[in-house]
N, C-alpha and C positions, 0 to 999 in steps of 0.2 A: 732886749732888756740887758743892761750892763750890771754886772755884779761887782760890788765894792770889795776890794781886797784890803784886809787890815794890814798895815805895815808891820814888819818885824822889828824895824829900827827906825829911829827918827833923829833929826838934828838936835844938838843940845838946846837950841833956842825953843824948838817945839816941845821937847821933853820937859824943860823947866816950866814952860807955860802950862802944859798939861797937868802938872802937879802943883802949880801955884807957887813956885819959888823963883827967886831972882837968880842972876848969873852966879854971884858969889856963893850962895847957899847950894846951888846946883853943882858947882864944881867941888864944894866941900863934900857933898854926898858921893861924888865920883871918887874923890881921894880917900874917903872912908870905906870904899868898897860896897856902898849901898846901891849904886847904879852900875850896871855893866856897860862897858864901852868897847868899841873896836874901831879900827881905822880902815877907810877905803881911800888909799892914797894919803893925802893930807887931811881929808875930811873925817871928823869924828862922828860916830853914830852911837846912840844909846838904845839898847834893846827895850822894846815895849814890855817884854816879860819882866824885866827888872823894875820898870816903872810900876807895873801892876803889883809886883811883890812888895815894893816899898810902901805903896798905899795900903795894901792888906796888912802889912806889919804895923803901920801906924794905927790903923783901925783896931787891931788886936790889942795894942798897948793901951789905947784909950778905954777899951772895954774892961781890961784888967784893972786899970786905975779907978774906974767908976764904981 
């Protein structure tokens, strides 16, 4: 039985797809500091923790606005 390990970081393409935004909006979120990134050589990775935090923040904002 193989156990699936949840990734700690993903590529920008995968991160943007996971939260349903395009490339332009995704990089805006990075530049605004809403998504955490780091480099492995030249490759950029986005932490899954920051993706989850962004979604949680958006949900909280919608609950307050409702």
